[in-house]
Backbone bond lengths (Angstrom), bond angles and torsions (degrees), N, CA, C in turn:
res aa  C-N    CA-C-N  psi(-1)  N-CA   C-N-CA  omega(-1)  CA-C   N-CA-C  phi
1 M - - - 1.456 - - 1.525 109.15 -
2 A 1.313 117.17 128.57 1.457 121.44 -172.84 1.515 113.45 -96.51
3 S 1.322 118.43 -12.23 1.453 119.74 -174.52 1.523 110.74 -143.02
4 S 1.327 115.91 149.73 1.461 120.16 175.85 1.520 111.72 -69.65
5 D 1.337 116.85 -10.31 1.465 121.99 -178.34 1.520 111.61 -100.19
6 E 1.337 117.78 16.62 1.456 121.67 177.97 1.518 110.35 -114.38
7 M 1.340 115.46 151.04 1.452 119.82 174.18 1.519 108.63 -78.61
8 P 1.338 117.74 141.94 1.464 119.84 179.60 1.520 111.20 -73.31
9 K 1.314 115.69 161.94 1.452 120.62 174.32 1.521 108.74 -71.29
10 P 1.356 117.12 159.13 1.466 119.41 -179.27 1.520 111.67 -55.39
11 M 1.320 115.73 139.41 1.456 121.09 179.01 1.520 110.07 -71.43
12 P 1.338 117.74 146.21 1.465 119.51 172.85 1.508 110.31 -63.92
13 G 1.306 116.53 157.28 1.457 120.79 -176.90 1.512 112.79 -57.86
14 G 1.310 116.72 141.41 1.457 122.06 179.15 1.509 109.39 -139.33
15 D 1.327 117.08 -164.52 1.459 120.12 -177.81 1.531 112.11 -95.51
16 G 1.351 117.06 9.78 1.452 120.40 175.56 1.505 114.94 92.15
17 S 1.326 118.31 -7.53 1.457 119.50 179.91 1.511 110.49 -82.96
18 V 1.327 115.87 167.28 1.465 121.57 179.63 1.520 107.90 -126.19
19 P 1.321 119.72 110.10 1.459 126.79 -5.88 1.523 111.28 -73.38
20 P 1.340 117.32 167.05 1.461 119.02 179.84 1.519 110.71 -62.21
21 G 1.306 116.88 140.63 1.458 121.00 -179.47 1.514 111.47 158.35
22 K 1.306 115.44 163.41 1.459 121.11 -179.86 1.527 110.46 -83.80
23 P 1.327 118.17 155.15 1.465 120.59 176.29 1.530 110.27 -59.83
24 M 1.320 116.42 151.30 1.459 121.15 177.83 1.522 110.38 -65.11
25 T 1.319 116.43 139.26 1.456 121.30 178.35 1.528 109.54 -79.66
26 M 1.332 115.95 163.41 1.450 120.20 177.00 1.528 110.31 -61.65
27 G 1.324 115.94 -37.96 1.455 119.78 178.43 1.512 112.44 -61.20
28 Q 1.336 116.71 -39.22 1.460 120.12 179.07 1.519 111.20 -67.73
29 H 1.339 116.99 -37.60 1.463 120.85 175.93 1.533 110.72 -60.55
30 V 1.323 116.55 -42.74 1.459 121.17 -179.44 1.530 110.60 -64.17
31 I 1.346 116.10 -44.82 1.461 120.25 179.24 1.518 110.76 -60.08
32 D 1.333 116.82 -45.53 1.461 120.89 -178.84 1.525 111.76 -63.91
33 K 1.323 117.17 -41.70 1.463 120.51 -179.32 1.527 110.87 -65.98
34 C 1.334 116.60 -40.93 1.455 120.03 178.57 1.521 111.19 -64.26
35 A 1.331 116.17 -43.62 1.460 120.25 179.14 1.524 110.75 -62.96
36 Q 1.341 116.07 -38.47 1.461 120.69 -179.69 1.525 111.08 -63.64
37 L 1.336 117.39 -35.46 1.457 121.64 180.00 1.524 112.28 -74.76
38 I 1.328 116.37 -32.35 1.460 121.39 -174.37 1.518 112.25 -86.67
39 Q 1.343 116.84 -40.42 1.455 120.58 -174.40 1.526 111.59 -85.87
40 S 1.313 115.68 158.33 1.468 119.81 -176.00 1.525 113.20 -83.64
41 L 1.336 118.05 -33.43 1.472 122.48 -178.15 1.525 110.79 50.95
42 K 1.322 116.73 43.92 1.457 121.59 -173.56 1.530 114.32 -58.17
43 P 1.345 119.84 -44.11 1.467 117.87 -179.62 1.531 113.27 -60.03
44 I 1.340 115.99 -39.88 1.464 119.70 -179.36 1.522 110.52 -69.00
45 N 1.313 116.33 -39.66 1.464 120.01 -179.31 1.522 112.60 -66.98
46 K 1.316 117.55 -16.96 1.461 121.60 177.92 1.529 112.37 -81.77
47 M 1.328 117.77 -10.77 1.462 119.99 176.55 1.519 108.42 -65.13
48 S 1.320 115.98 121.26 1.459 119.37 -171.25 1.519 114.79 -115.47
49 Q 1.337 117.53 -12.92 1.464 118.75 -177.24 1.525 111.18 -141.78
50 H 1.328 113.85 149.51 1.462 121.93 173.97 1.528 107.81 -116.75
51 V 1.322 116.02 119.15 1.463 122.26 179.09 1.518 109.09 -113.48
52 C 1.315 117.12 131.44 1.464 121.94 173.98 1.522 108.14 -112.48
53 T 1.328 115.67 127.11 1.460 120.31 179.42 1.522 108.84 -152.65
54 F 1.322 117.25 -157.79 1.455 121.51 -178.10 1.523 109.65 -134.43
55 A 1.329 115.79 152.03 1.460 120.50 179.84 1.519 109.48 -136.98
56 I 1.329 114.98 153.05 1.466 122.64 -177.94 1.520 108.17 -123.27
57 Y 1.327 116.80 137.94 1.459 120.26 177.57 1.522 109.94 -67.58
58 S 1.321 115.54 132.00 1.461 120.24 -177.67 1.514 112.10 -61.65
59 H 1.335 117.43 -31.34 1.466 119.99 -176.48 1.527 112.78 -95.68
60 D 1.353 118.19 -3.11 1.458 120.32 -178.42 1.528 109.34 -154.78
61 M 1.328 117.25 98.10 1.462 121.73 -174.61 1.525 113.15 -69.80
62 N 1.339 117.45 -12.32 1.448 120.18 177.36 1.527 112.20 -77.21
63 R 1.314 116.17 -16.17 1.459 120.74 -178.43 1.526 109.27 -97.53
64 Q 1.316 115.57 110.51 1.455 123.13 -177.28 1.527 108.45 -127.83
65 I 1.320 116.71 138.31 1.455 120.39 -177.42 1.522 111.21 -134.48
66 E 1.316 115.79 152.15 1.457 122.06 170.26 1.525 107.62 -81.79
67 T 1.319 117.05 137.50 1.453 120.72 -177.24 1.524 110.70 -130.82
68 H 1.334 115.07 150.93 1.460 121.80 179.72 1.518 108.05 -125.73
69 H 1.334 115.39 115.15 1.454 122.31 -174.12 1.524 109.23 -106.20
70 Y 1.322 116.01 123.29 1.458 121.64 176.00 1.520 107.33 -104.84
71 A 1.333 114.83 110.27 1.458 121.68 -163.05 1.524 113.44 -103.60
72 T 1.335 114.02 141.89 1.462 123.24 171.52 1.516 108.02 -122.50
73 R 1.317 116.72 123.31 1.465 120.28 178.24 1.523 108.46 -92.31
74 L 1.346 116.65 115.81 1.462 121.05 178.48 1.519 111.86 -82.38
75 N 1.333 116.58 -31.78 1.466 121.95 172.08 1.523 107.27 -161.55
76 Q 1.305 118.09 -173.88 1.455 120.73 -174.16 1.515 113.10 -69.79
77 D 1.326 116.85 -14.25 1.468 120.81 -177.29 1.522 113.94 -111.37
78 F 1.331 118.03 -1.49 1.466 118.95 -172.96 1.520 110.94 -144.94
79 I 1.340 115.51 128.80 1.462 123.66 177.35 1.530 108.09 -128.65
80 Q 1.316 116.89 139.89 1.462 120.55 173.82 1.522 108.93 -120.36
81 C 1.334 115.93 140.48 1.460 120.73 -173.46 1.520 111.31 -129.82
82 A 1.319 116.01 132.21 1.456 121.43 164.98 1.528 106.52 -86.81
83 V 1.327 117.52 128.63 1.461 121.42 -173.32 1.533 109.91 -109.48
84 Y 1.329 115.47 127.43 1.466 122.25 -179.54 1.528 109.84 -118.27
85 D 1.339 115.52 166.61 1.461 119.77 -179.65 1.518 112.75 -88.68
86 S 1.333 118.14 -7.31 1.466 121.54 176.59 1.529 107.72 -161.68
87 D 1.334 116.20 -178.59 1.457 120.30 176.71 1.524 111.50 -107.56
88 Q 1.334 116.63 18.20 1.453 121.34 179.31 1.528 111.14 -86.86
89 S 1.325 116.86 161.04 1.466 120.60 -179.62 1.525 111.95 -64.61
90 S 1.329 116.93 -22.48 1.466 121.37 -179.96 1.526 112.25 -95.24
91 S 1.322 117.27 11.35 1.466 120.16 -176.17 1.520 110.97 -65.01
92 R 1.340 114.74 156.29 1.461 121.37 -177.68 1.523 110.25 -103.58
93 L 1.319 115.63 136.76 1.456 122.16 176.20 1.523 107.79 -75.88
94 I 1.331 117.00 109.72 1.461 120.02 -172.35 1.520 114.06 -107.48
95 G 1.329 118.06 -3.16 1.454 117.19 179.47 1.507 112.91 170.08
96 V 1.313 114.33 -169.44 1.459 121.29 -179.31 1.524 108.71 -142.27
97 E 1.322 116.23 140.81 1.461 120.58 175.51 1.523 109.35 -126.52
98 Y 1.329 114.87 137.91 1.460 121.90 173.59 1.527 107.73 -110.45
99 I 1.319 116.72 136.28 1.456 122.25 -177.72 1.523 108.58 -123.51
100 I 1.332 116.21 128.46 1.457 121.08 -179.36 1.521 110.16 -127.29
101 S 1.326 115.56 156.26 1.454 121.11 177.90 1.522 110.36 -72.33
102 D 1.332 115.95 162.87 1.459 119.74 177.09 1.518 111.51 -62.29
103 R 1.327 115.93 -29.36 1.467 119.61 179.70 1.523 111.23 -62.37
104 I 1.343 116.81 -42.90 1.459 120.16 177.94 1.524 110.66 -73.87
105 F 1.338 116.34 -40.45 1.462 119.69 -178.40 1.524 111.76 -56.43
106 E 1.313 116.75 -39.43 1.460 120.64 -176.82 1.531 112.88 -67.75
107 T 1.337 117.22 -13.80 1.460 119.93 177.62 1.524 112.35 -87.96
108 L 1.338 117.60 -8.41 1.463 121.06 -176.22 1.529 110.84 -80.33
109 P 1.337 117.69 147.84 1.470 120.53 175.99 1.522 110.35 -70.29
110 P 1.332 118.33 157.77 1.464 121.90 -177.05 1.529 114.09 -53.18
111 E 1.333 118.08 -42.79 1.461 120.17 -177.66 1.520 111.88 -63.28
112 E 1.319 117.30 -31.22 1.460 120.92 176.99 1.527 110.49 -78.45
113 Q 1.327 118.21 -39.83 1.465 121.18 179.77 1.526 111.92 -58.31
114 K 1.317 117.43 -30.49 1.466 121.29 -177.71 1.526 112.37 -62.99
115 L 1.328 117.38 -19.84 1.455 121.21 -178.09 1.529 112.60 -88.18
116 W 1.325 116.79 -4.07 1.462 121.69 -174.51 1.529 111.25 -107.67
117 H 1.321 116.23 154.83 1.459 121.87 177.16 1.530 109.79 -123.12
118 S 1.312 115.96 153.81 1.465 121.33 178.40 1.525 110.29 -87.12
119 H 1.330 116.21 159.80 1.467 121.51 -177.67 1.525 113.47 -113.58
120 A 1.323 118.33 -3.22 1.458 120.91 -173.60 1.527 112.38 -58.34
121 Y 1.331 117.29 -50.16 1.467 119.55 -178.56 1.525 111.08 -68.09
122 E 1.308 116.38 -42.70 1.465 121.74 -178.43 1.528 111.43 -56.13
123 I 1.323 116.80 -40.84 1.459 121.28 179.99 1.522 110.98 -79.33
124 G 1.320 116.97 -47.65 1.455 120.58 -177.76 1.513 113.78 -61.92
125 S 1.335 117.42 -28.79 1.464 121.28 -177.80 1.521 113.42 -86.23
126 G 1.342 117.38 -1.30 1.459 119.93 178.60 1.510 114.55 83.05
127 L 1.334 117.87 8.48 1.467 120.54 178.95 1.522 111.10 -76.14
128 W 1.316 116.46 -34.37 1.467 123.18 179.94 1.521 108.19 -86.32
129 V 1.329 117.63 119.53 1.463 120.85 179.36 1.519 110.26 -136.26
130 N 1.318 115.60 152.17 1.456 122.86 169.32 1.514 106.51 -103.85
131 P 1.335 118.04 98.38 1.465 120.20 -173.07 1.521 113.41 -51.98
132 R 1.324 114.07 132.75 1.463 124.42 174.19 1.534 113.76 70.79
133 V 1.324 118.19 2.20 1.460 121.12 176.29 1.531 107.93 -95.31
134 P 1.332 119.24 123.87 1.467 120.69 -179.59 1.525 111.74 -56.31
135 E 1.298 115.95 140.78 1.466 121.60 -176.92 1.525 111.50 -57.13
136 M 1.308 118.21 -37.92 1.462 120.76 -176.67 1.530 111.70 -65.53
137 I 1.344 117.54 -27.45 1.456 120.60 -179.82 1.524 111.29 -75.59
138 Q 1.318 117.13 -39.66 1.461 120.26 -175.72 1.520 113.21 -91.28
139 R 1.315 117.14 -4.68 1.461 120.55 -170.75 1.527 113.84 -59.16
140 S 1.319 117.34 -44.87 1.467 119.09 -177.10 1.517 111.10 -64.15
141 E 1.335 116.99 -37.13 1.460 118.85 179.13 1.526 111.37 -72.29
142 L 1.320 117.32 -33.53 1.459 120.11 178.87 1.530 110.98 -59.49
143 K 1.323 116.10 -36.70 1.463 119.76 178.26 1.521 110.85 -61.80
144 D 1.329 116.15 -39.34 1.467 119.80 177.85 1.522 110.91 -71.76
145 L 1.326 116.89 -41.45 1.460 120.63 -178.01 1.525 112.13 -65.99
146 A 1.323 116.86 -26.49 1.467 119.85 178.20 1.519 111.89 -64.37
147 Q 1.320 117.25 -15.10 1.457 121.88 179.51 1.527 112.12 -102.35
148 T 1.342 116.87 14.10 1.460 120.36 -177.45 1.524 111.59 -104.55
149 Y 1.335 114.46 170.69 1.462 122.53 178.48 1.521 109.10 -130.91
150 G 1.324 116.25 147.67 1.460 120.53 -178.54 1.512 112.45 -126.47
151 K 1.338 115.11 149.81 1.464 122.10 170.63 1.518 106.64 -124.60
152 F 1.315 116.15 115.65 1.466 123.18 -171.28 1.527 109.18 -120.39
153 W 1.336 115.46 116.66 1.460 121.65 174.96 1.519 108.81 -104.56
154 C 1.322 116.61 122.97 1.460 122.02 176.22 1.529 108.25 -94.07
155 T 1.324 116.59 122.13 1.462 121.31 -177.26 1.525 113.10 -104.27
156 W 1.332 116.87 -6.61 1.471 120.62 -178.02 1.523 107.98 -141.41
157 Q 1.336 116.33 104.32 1.461 121.34 -174.90 1.535 109.76 -85.60
158 V 1.318 115.60 74.15 1.460 121.20 -175.45 1.522 112.11 -66.89
159 D 1.324 117.28 -24.00 1.462 119.37 -176.71 1.520 112.67 -69.25
160 R 1.326 118.40 -20.02 1.467 120.48 177.22 1.530 111.37 -97.47
161 G 1.335 115.80 6.90 1.455 120.60 174.28 1.509 115.47 94.10
162 D 1.330 117.77 10.47 1.463 119.75 -179.92 1.525 109.98 -63.60
163 R 1.325 117.03 125.17 1.460 120.53 179.08 1.524 112.13 -88.90
164 L 1.328 116.01 -7.60 1.453 122.98 174.16 1.526 107.92 -138.80
165 P 1.332 118.29 161.51 1.468 119.27 172.85 1.531 108.99 -69.70
166 L 1.307 116.55 110.33 1.463 121.24 -173.33 1.523 111.64 -116.56
167 G 1.328 115.69 143.75 1.456 121.27 171.11 1.503 114.52 71.05
168 A 1.316 114.41 -159.20 1.466 121.74 -175.78 1.523 110.87 -80.25
169 P 1.333 117.82 153.53 1.463 120.16 175.01 1.520 111.04 -67.84
170 A 1.327 115.96 154.12 1.461 121.35 -179.98 1.525 109.32 -113.94
171 L 1.334 116.33 135.01 1.452 120.81 176.36 1.525 109.37 -78.78
172 M 1.329 116.25 131.52 1.457 121.35 -178.92 1.525 110.20 -107.93
173 M 1.318 116.19 158.26 1.459 121.21 177.22 1.526 109.16 -130.83
174 S 1.307 115.98 160.27 1.454 120.74 -179.38 1.528 110.24 -89.37
175 P 1.328 116.74 154.88 1.467 119.51 175.64 1.518 110.52 -60.90
176 Q 1.324 115.71 142.86 1.458 122.02 176.21 1.526 108.24 -130.66
177 M 1.304 116.73 170.62 1.454 121.25 -174.67 1.523 112.49 -56.82
178 S 1.345 116.63 -33.21 1.467 120.04 -176.88 1.523 112.87 -85.17
179 M 1.345 117.74 -0.15 1.461 120.72 179.83 1.517 108.91 -138.75
180 A 1.314 116.53 91.04 1.460 121.31 -175.77 1.522 110.57 -72.34
181 V 1.340 115.37 143.88 1.449 120.79 174.13 1.526 108.73 -74.32
182 K 1.313 116.93 142.53 1.459 121.16 -178.96 1.521 110.26 -57.90
183 S 1.326 115.78 132.13 1.464 121.13 -173.65 1.523 112.32 -60.47
184 E 1.343 117.57 -33.58 1.457 119.29 -178.40 1.531 111.90 -67.24
185 L 1.339 116.69 -31.85 1.463 120.00 176.70 1.527 110.84 -66.47
186 I 1.337 115.85 -45.11 1.460 120.17 -179.95 1.524 110.78 -65.08
187 K 1.319 116.96 -43.79 1.468 121.60 -179.05 1.530 110.99 -59.99
188 K 1.311 116.36 -44.49 1.460 121.00 -179.34 1.524 110.90 -63.26
189 R 1.327 116.83 -43.42 1.462 121.26 179.93 1.524 111.00 -66.30
190 D 1.332 116.35 -46.48 1.462 120.85 -177.44 1.533 111.86 -62.62
191 E 1.309 116.68 -39.86 1.457 120.11 179.68 1.522 111.15 -66.21
192 R 1.314 116.50 -37.39 1.462 120.17 -179.55 1.521 111.84 -63.34
193 Y 1.341 116.40 -39.94 1.461 120.18 -177.13 1.525 113.00 -101.38
194 N 1.333 116.86 4.50 1.464 121.83 178.69 1.525 111.37 55.85
195 I 1.332 115.28 51.32 1.462 121.63 178.55 1.524 109.26 -129.81
196 S 1.313 116.01 172.48 1.458 121.82 175.59 1.520 108.62 -130.57
197 S 1.321 116.81 112.20 1.460 120.44 178.51 1.527 110.82 -61.22
198 H 1.327 116.64 -35.46 1.462 120.35 179.29 1.525 111.11 -65.29
199 E 1.332 116.46 -39.36 1.459 120.06 178.33 1.527 110.68 -68.55
200 L 1.324 116.38 -38.53 1.466 119.77 177.05 1.525 110.42 -64.03
201 E 1.324 116.38 -38.94 1.470 119.77 177.86 1.517 110.78 -61.52
202 R 1.328 116.80 -39.77 1.464 120.45 178.51 1.526 110.94 -64.27
203 K 1.337 115.94 -41.50 1.456 120.16 -178.86 1.522 112.51 -71.12
204 R 1.335 116.38 -23.85 1.467 120.28 -176.19 1.525 112.75 -100.40
205 I 1.302 117.46 19.50 1.459 120.77 -177.10 1.526 111.31 -58.70
206 D 1.333 116.26 -34.94 1.467 118.69 -179.94 1.527 111.42 -69.81
207 I 1.345 116.49 -31.16 1.472 119.80 176.28 1.518 109.91 -70.24
208 A 1.331 116.34 -44.12 1.467 120.66 -178.15 1.520 111.95 -65.20
209 M 1.328 116.83 -31.42 1.461 120.44 -176.09 1.523 113.19 -97.81
210 A 1.337 117.71 1.57 1.462 120.61 -179.70 1.523 110.34 -61.54
211 P 1.323 117.98 141.50 1.473 120.68 179.84 1.523 112.52 -53.77
212 E 1.343 117.39 -36.18 1.459 119.98 -179.08 1.524 111.77 -66.25
213 A 1.339 116.03 -31.42 1.461 119.54 -177.70 1.517 112.13 -83.76
214 T 1.310 117.51 -20.11 1.467 120.42 -175.57 1.524 112.76 -112.09
215 K 1.328 117.10 3.47 1.465 119.51 -176.71 1.524 110.79 -61.39
216 S 1.298 116.50 148.05 1.462 121.83 -173.35 1.519 112.16 -112.97
217 T 1.357 117.16 29.62 1.448 118.71 177.26 1.518 109.54 -61.08
218 L 1.328 115.58 144.94 1.457 120.81 -175.36 1.520 110.69 -66.33
219 N 1.319 116.78 119.67 1.456 121.05 168.53 1.519 107.76 -150.95
220 Y 1.322 115.60 175.31 1.458 120.08 -173.63 1.516 112.80 -111.94
221 A 1.326 118.37 15.99 1.458 120.85 174.64 1.530 109.15 -67.52
222 D 1.342 115.93 158.03 1.474 120.81 -178.64 1.526 109.43 53.30
223 Y 1.315 115.94 44.92 1.462 123.34 -173.30 1.522 112.48 -54.13
224 W 1.339 116.15 -34.80 1.458 120.83 -177.29 1.519 112.64 -64.13
225 M 1.343 117.57 -27.07 1.456 120.17 -177.59 1.530 111.68 -66.25
226 V 1.325 116.26 -31.63 1.464 120.81 -177.95 1.527 111.39 -90.51
227 T 1.339 115.98 -37.74 1.461 120.33 -172.03 1.521 114.67 -103.10
228 G 1.349 116.67 -19.89 1.455 119.31 -174.27 1.515 113.07 72.69
229 K 1.320 116.82 13.61 1.457 121.65 -178.34 1.522 110.12 -116.04
230 G 1.341 115.30 135.92 1.445 121.12 174.81 1.515 109.84 -105.60
231 F 1.323 115.69 -165.83 1.459 120.98 -178.55 1.522 110.05 -129.88
232 A 1.327 116.25 132.48 1.459 122.42 171.00 1.524 107.18 -118.24
233 V 1.318 116.14 141.55 1.462 120.93 -179.21 1.518 108.95 -93.99
234 D 1.317 117.06 121.65 1.461 122.70 178.02 1.527 109.57 -104.74
235 V 1.314 116.35 133.08 1.460 121.80 177.48 1.516 108.62 -96.65
236 Q 1.314 116.44 121.02 1.459 121.94 -176.94 1.524 110.11 -124.64
237 P 1.355 117.15 140.24 1.471 119.00 173.98 1.524 110.04 -63.82
238 T 1.317 116.59 144.87 1.456 120.65 178.77 1.516 108.93 -144.55
239 E 1.300 115.89 158.68 1.455 120.14 178.38 1.529 109.31 -67.78
240 M 1.323 115.64 130.05 1.450 120.44 -178.87 1.529 110.59 -77.07
241 K 1.318 115.81 136.41 1.455 119.99 174.03 1.523 107.98 -83.04
242 T 1.313 115.80 115.22 1.448 120.10 -175.55 1.517 111.44 -97.80
243 R 1.308 114.82 155.19 1.456 120.03 178.82 1.519 110.48 -74.38
244 A 1.299 115.74 138.75 1.458 119.65 178.41 1.522 109.35 -64.37
245 P 1.324 117.44 141.51 1.471 119.69 -179.68 1.523 111.34 -64.18
246 F 1.328 115.48 149.02 1.463 119.64 176.96 1.526 109.65 -67.15
247 P 1.312 117.34 145.21 1.467 119.86 179.07 1.537 110.89 -67.88
């Protein structure tokens, strides 16, 4: 497959599981448990927050998915997230998102800014939630996050039925006012966590209307909103850069 905007070829026959493969043996469970006890797993242990929200494919606005971001804050201006398709133990790692402050975003060149999306609407509208965390606890951070930008690469397009991560990564974008998330997706998520996105939107009106969230300084984030154009990643053969021979 040469592009993130193409359907993959039919998968070879498997045993019907997702991904294809045999169940883990008891021996493998023992090995994994022993390794977990012995090793530090420091990067994973630094994950401090679980965010549930929604994402839209940059090249196809009809394709919308629920996403679960497990976030590690490296400093006050930079967060990195492992993105899964659910919060279950069997969830699939479908991509990675990097989140930066507006201060860093403004230093990026225009061509790079086009790959990033803003978070102000996503947070202010109640789509972005930290499941099971009381709103009053996360509120101060939400105000800061509303001023951030994200770049999200999806490496496993599970919504089209891919049983393995296939083809090129796809650039994702966040919901914006001009592109509503499908109501059935929101309803399903809200019922699972016993929340109301509409009620959260009402409570976050001050975040949505904050000058920082509504400022109109010139930048190229949410590029599709102005141009109507998204991005598809094409894989092309290229000449390999080889190592110079040893003298």
